[in-house]
C-alpha positions in Angstrom: 34.1 5.0 27.4 33.1 8.6 28.3 29.6 9.2 29.6 27.2 12.1 30.1 28.8 15.5 30.0 32.2 14.2 29.2 31.1 12.5 26.1 29.1 15.5 25.1 32.1 17.8 25.5 34.2 15.3 23.5 31.7 15.4 20.6 31.8 19.2 20.7 35.5 19.3 20.6 35.9 16.5 18.1 33.1 17.6 15.8 35.4 19.2 13.3 37.5 16.1 12.9 34.5 13.8 12.8 32.9 15.8 10.1 36.2 15.9 8.1 35.5 12.2 7.5 32.3 13.0 5.7 34.1 13.2 2.3 37.4 12.8 0.6 37.2 16.4 -0.4 38.8 19.1 1.8 35.9 21.6 1.3 33.9 22.3 4.5 30.7 22.1 2.4 27.3 23.7 3.0 25.2 20.8 4.2 26.6 18.0 6.4 24.6 14.8 6.2 25.0 11.2 7.3 23.7 7.9 6.0 23.8 5.0 8.5 24.1 2.3 5.9 25.6 2.2 2.4 24.7 4.0 -0.8 22.8 0.9 -2.1 20.0 1.8 -4.6 18.7 -1.7 -4.6 18.2 -2.4 -0.9 18.6 0.9 1.1 15.4 3.0 1.0 17.1 5.8 3.1 19.7 6.2 0.4 17.0 6.5 -2.2 15.5 9.4 -0.1 18.9 11.0 0.4 20.1 10.7 -3.2 17.0 12.4 -4.6 17.2 15.2 -2.0 20.9 15.8 -2.4 20.7 15.7 -6.2 18.2 18.5 -6.2 20.3 20.6 -3.8 23.4 20.0 -6.0 21.4 21.1 -9.1 20.5 24.3 -7.3 24.0 25.1 -6.2 24.0 23.9 -2.6 27.1 22.0 -1.6 27.1 19.1 0.8 29.3 16.5 2.5 28.0 13.0 2.9 29.1 10.4 5.4 28.0 6.7 4.9 28.1 3.5 6.8 27.8 5.2 10.2 31.3 6.7 9.9 30.3 9.4 12.4 29.6 6.9 15.2 26.7 5.2 16.8 23.1 6.3 16.6 23.3 8.3 19.8 26.6 9.9 18.8 25.1 11.2 15.5 22.0 12.5 17.3 24.1 14.5 19.6 26.0 16.0 16.7 22.7 16.9 15.1 21.5 18.5 18.3 24.7 20.5 18.6 24.3 21.7 15.0 27.6 20.0 13.9 25.7 17.5 11.7 22.7 19.0 9.7 20.8 16.0 8.3 20.9 12.5 9.7 19.6 9.0 9.0 18.3 8.1 12.5 16.8 5.0 14.1 13.3 5.1 15.6 14.8 4.7 19.1 16.6 8.0 18.7 13.3 9.8 18.2 11.3 7.9 20.8 14.1 8.8 23.3 12.7 12.3 23.2 9.2 12.0 21.8 6.7 9.9 23.7 4.1 10.3 21.0 6.3 8.8 18.3 5.7 5.5 20.2 2.7 5.4 17.8 5.0 4.2 15.1 6.2 1.3 17.2 3.0 -0.2 18.3 2.6 -3.6 16.5 -0.4 -4.2 14.3 -1.6 -0.6 14.7 -1.4 0.2 10.9 -3.1 -1.7 8.1 -0.4 -1.0 5.6 2.3 1.4 4.6 -0.2 3.9 3.1 -1.9 4.1 6.4 1.3 4.9 8.2 2.3 7.4 5.5 -0.8 9.4 6.1 0.2 9.7 9.8 3.8 10.8 9.1 2.5 13.4 6.6 -0.1 14.7 9.1 0.9 18.3 10.1 -0.7 18.0 13.6 1.3 14.8 14.3 4.5 16.3 13.1 4.0 19.4 15.1 3.4 17.4 18.3 6.5 15.2 17.7 8.7 18.2 16.9 7.6 20.1 20.0 9.0 17.1 22.0 12.1 16.7 19.8 12.9 20.4 20.1 14.3 19.8 23.6 17.2 17.9 22.0 17.6 20.3 19.1 16.1 17.9 16.6 13.5 18.3 13.9 11.7 15.3 12.3 11.6 15.8 8.5 10.3 12.5 7.1 10.2 8.7 7.4 12.1 6.7 4.8 10.6 3.3 4.2 12.7 0.2 4.0 10.6 -1.9 1.8 7.6 -3.8 3.2 6.3 -4.2 6.8 8.2 -6.3 9.4 7.8 -10.0 10.0 9.7 -12.8 11.7 12.9 -14.3 10.2 14.1 -17.6 11.6 17.2 -19.8 11.1 15.8 -23.3 11.5 12.2 -23.4 12.7 9.5 -22.1 10.3 6.7 -20.1 12.0 3.2 -20.7 10.7 1.3 -20.0 14.0 1.8 -18.9 17.6 2.4 -22.5 18.5 5.7 -22.4 16.5 7.0 -19.5 18.6 7.4 -21.5 21.8 10.8 -23.0 20.9 12.4 -19.8 19.6 14.7 -17.2 21.0 14.7 -14.0 18.9 17.1 -11.1 18.8 15.5 -7.9 20.3 16.6 -4.4 19.5 15.1 -2.9 22.7 12.7 -3.4 25.6 9.7 -3.0 23.3 10.9 -5.8 21.0 11.3 -7.9 24.1 7.6 -7.2 25.1 6.4 -8.3 21.6 8.5 -11.4 21.4 7.4 -12.5 24.9 3.8 -11.8 23.9 4.2 -14.2 21.1 5.4 -16.9 23.5 9.0 -16.9 22.5 12.2 -15.8 24.4 14.0 -12.6 23.6 17.7 -11.7 23.8 19.1 -8.2 23.3 21.9 -8.2 20.8 23.6 -5.1 19.2 22.9 -5.0 15.5 26.6 -5.2 14.7 26.7 -8.5 16.5 23.5 -10.0 15.0 25.2 -12.1 12.3 27.3 -13.8 14.9 24.3 -14.4 17.1 22.5 -16.1 14.3 25.5 -18.1 13.3 26.2 -19.4 16.8 22.5 -20.0 17.9 22.4 -17.2 20.5 19.4 -16.0 18.5 17.1 -18.1 16.3 16.0 -15.1 14.2 14.8 -11.5 14.5 11.9 -9.1 13.7 12.6 -7.2 10.5 11.3 -6.3 7.0 12.0 -8.5 4.0 15.0 -6.4 2.9 17.0 -6.8 6.1 18.9 -10.0 5.2 19.4 -8.7 1.6 20.9 -5.4 2.9 23.0 -6.9 5.7 24.0 -10.2 4.2 22.2 -12.5 6.7 20.9 -14.9 4.0 23.6 -17.4 4.9 22.0 -18.0 8.3 18.3 -17.4 7.8 15.9 -19.9 6.2 12.3 -18.7 6.8 10.4 -15.4 6.8 6.8 -15.2 8.2 5.1 -12.2 6.6 3.0 -10.9 9.5 3.0 -7.2 8.5 3.7 -6.2 12.1 4.7 -2.6 11.7 6.0 -0.2 9.0 9.8 -0.7 8.5 11.4 2.7 8.3 14.1 5.0 9.5 13.9 8.7 10.1 15.3 11.8 8.4 16.1 14.2 11.2 17.5 17.7 10.9 19.3 20.1 13.2 17.0 22.8 14.6 20.0 25.1 15.1 21.0 24.8 11.5 17.5 25.3 10.2 17.1 28.5 12.2 20.2 30.0 10.5 18.9 29.4 7.0 17.6 32.2 4.8 14.0 32.0 3.5 15.3 31.1 0.0 17.5 28.3 1.5 14.7 27.0 3.5 12.4 26.9 0.5 15.0 25.0 -1.5 15.4 22.5 1.3 11.7 21.9 1.5 11.6 21.2 -2.2 14.5 18.8 -1.8 12.8 17.1 1.1 9.7 16.6 -1.1 11.9 15.1 -3.8 13.3 12.6 -1.3 9.9 11.6 -0.1 8.6 11.0 -3.6 11.6 9.0 -4.6 11.5 6.8 -1.5 7.7 6.1 -2.0 8.1 5.2 -5.6 11.0 2.9 -4.8 8.9 1.3 -2.0 6.1 0.4 -4.4 8.6 -1.3 -6.7 10.4 -3.1 -3.9 7.2 -4.4 -2.3 6.3 -6.1 -5.6 9.5 -8.3 -5.5 10.4 -8.4 -1.8 9.5 -12.1 -1.4 11.2 -13.0 -4.7 14.4 -11.5 -3.4 14.2 -13.7 -0.3 13.6 -16.7 -2.5 16.7 -16.0 -4.5 18.7 -16.2 -1.2 17.1 -19.5 -0.3 14.7 -18.0 2.3 11.2 -19.4 2.2 8.4 -16.9 2.6 5.4 -18.0 4.8 2.2 -16.0 4.5 0.0 -17.0 7.5 -3.7 -17.3 7.1 -6.1 -14.7 8.3 -7.0 -16.6 11.5 -3.4 -17.3 12.4 -2.4 -13.7 11.9 -5.3 -12.5 14.0 -4.0 -14.6 16.9 -0.6 -12.8 16.6 -2.4 -9.5 16.4 -4.5 -10.2 19.5 -1.5 -11.2 21.6 0.4 -8.1 20.5 -2.4 -5.6 21.2 -3.0 -7.2 24.6 0.6 -6.3 25.5 0.1 -2.6 24.7 0.0 -1.6 28.4 3.6 -2.8 28.7 4.7 -0.3 26.0 3.4 2.9 27.6 0.9 4.4 30.0 -2.8 3.9 29.1 -3.3 7.6 28.2 -0.5 7.5 25.6 -1.8 4.3 24.1 -5.2 5.8 23.7 -3.7 8.9 22.0 -1.7 6.7 19.7 -4.8 4.6 18.7 -6.7 7.8 18.2 -4.0 9.2 15.8 -3.9 5.9 13.8 -7.7 6.0 13.7 -7.8 9.6 12.5 -5.8 8.7 9.4 -7.4 5.3 8.6 -9.4 5.0 5.5 
């Protein structure tokens, strides 16, 4: 495996062949974009956003090439391609933005937002976007929007139902990163870092007893075979990010930029409408897979919230936490 400058040079040299995989067509296309998952209108909120955006561009004469199912490599590979201007629009994970933007930590703090509408007001706030994009500019990235993935995150488990903090003591949950580990340990459970691609095997073999995710996760990734319970804690907004190449945006004409902004708004509206519909039947979808939904009482949820917020100092320096709390407070109703 190549690291550092070697891997970066490899991406620059291989960018053309990578991007040729974006479509079965031979045309170079106008807009090169990537979807991490599949084009699934029932379970993939990012695809809902992308489809509406690309349809509007097509109707207005802008060609594009679309790659799906992470065909262009891992999250970090695709972010480098975007920074280099070889990929124009990308479906990115939160960790790809927080790697360059400290203030986007706000989106990861558990129990900071009351609901999705609360978070949506933050992601639509011009001052917040400006602060984030000043930091992302160092990597050649521009944050365009957040695409919701259904409801807010909770705890999925394979064998042990979770009604209260007491039930967490016997669990080992899959963690995506260090911040997940902080939260899992704050709840009194053990955490184990497992790559997403290996999560199904971890659940099957007992390496992990579950994970933190929104209701749609097992529907989208086929984990219903292993999971039996979902505790609807509403920990944080489940979303991925639409990120664009700063180099590419700078080369566009004013008319092209205006068309793109119109397409971005179409993507936003479509994703939010889909989210409202999905939230109304998220738990029913789990029930159809044999997963029991548990809605903790207000007192039990408050205990989870208190533990999580007490762990904030392990997420970031105190000054950054205060700024994140102020941002969330600014857009609260």
